[in-house]
N, C-alpha and C positions, 0 to 999 in steps of 0.2 A: 521506448517500450521494449525494444529488443534486448536491452540490458535487463530489464525487469523480468522478461520472459526467461532469459538465461538463468536468473536467480531462482525463478519459480521451478524450472526443470531440475536444478541442484537440490532443491527442498524435497521434491519427490524421490530423490535418491536415498534419502533417510527416513522414508515413510510418512513424511509431512505433507499436508495438502499443498499442491504446487501454486503457491501465491509468491510473487516476487515484487520487491519494491526498490526504487533507486531514488536518491536525493541529488538533484543538480543544484550547484551553487548559482549565484546571480549571473555568472558568465555563461552558464549552461554546461558546465563540466560536471561530470559525476564525482561526487565526493564520498558517497557511501551507498552500499546496496546490501540487501538481505533477502532471504527466503524464509518462509515459516520454519520455526525451530521448535514448535511446541512438543512434538514428540521426542525430538532430539535432546531438549533440555528438560523436558517434563515440567514446562512453565506455561501456564494458560495465557499469559500475556506476550509470549514469544511470537507474536504476529510479525509478518515481514515489514509492515509499516512502522511499527514501534521500534524493532531493531534498527532499521535503516535510519529513523529519526535520532536514535541514541548515538549511532555511529557518526552520523553527520554532525551532531553537537559536539562530540569529541574531536572530530577532525577539524571543525571550524572554530572551536574554542568557545563556543557559546550555546546555550539552549535556545536562544532567539534565532530561528532560521529564516529571518527576514529577507526577502528577494530570492528564496529557495523554491524550487518546484519539486513536489513529491509525485513520482510516476509509479503507479501500481497496477498490477494486472487485473485485480478485482476490485469492485466498489468497496470502499472501506466499510467496516462495522462501526458501531457506536463507539467503542473504545478507541479505535484508530482515528475515526473522525475527530473525536475530542482531542486526541493527542496531537494531530496536526493543527487544530485551531490553537491549542495552547502553545505550540511551537512557533506560531506566527508564520507558518509556510504561506508564501504568496500564491501559489498555484497548485492545484491538484489536477493531475491528468490520470484517468483510469481506463482500463480496458473493457472488461465484461461487466454487466450489471449483475447485482445479487438480489434477486426478488425475495429471498428468504431472510437476509440480514443486512442489506445495504442501507447505510444511514447517510447517504449523500443525494439519492435520487429515488431509490426503489421504495423504501418503508418510511424513511425520515429525511430530513435535510438538515442535519446537525451543523454542517459547515457554513450555511448561509442563514442561519437563525439570526434575525435582526437584534435579539436580545444579547448576543454575545458580542464582545469588544473587537473580535478580529473575524473577518469573513474572506477566505481565499477565493479566487477565481476557480472555476471548475471547467474541465474539458473532459467530457465523458466519451466512451466508446472507440477509443484509438486501439486499432487492431482487435476489435471486440471479438470477432470470429475466432481468431488465433488463441486469444486468452481463454475464451469459453472452451474451445476444443480441448486444450490442455487439462482443464478441470474435469470436462466430461469423460475423457479417456482415464484420468486417475480414478474417478468414482465408478466408472464402468468396470474397471478392472478389479476394484475392491468389492464389487457386488457378485462377482463370479465365483 
């Protein structure tokens, strides 16, 4: 989660919402990371999770990220939850809950829907206070 937090802080440096994601291979080694780049790229799909999944697929040579773990500072939205299911990620670890758009625990539970053919394990709330504080600081500074 510390690597994901570092990626989130980098995203804030280019005016993106500070969310970071890291993909760990089956051995637990980081193979890809990303922060949000929606503002940087002008791309509504450039969420940290999607970018990290794309980079991991490139690094590992396969879109199937079986055995991999996605670590992200904020509970994924519906797009990102769907992407990690489609990528066959084995485990999702996230920090802060997202009561406005979370699609893993807060509003929906996309990743554990029994109608889907893949359901990753979910480990919520890791460094939750730190992850949440980073987002709160970002948004409070934008409101001033």
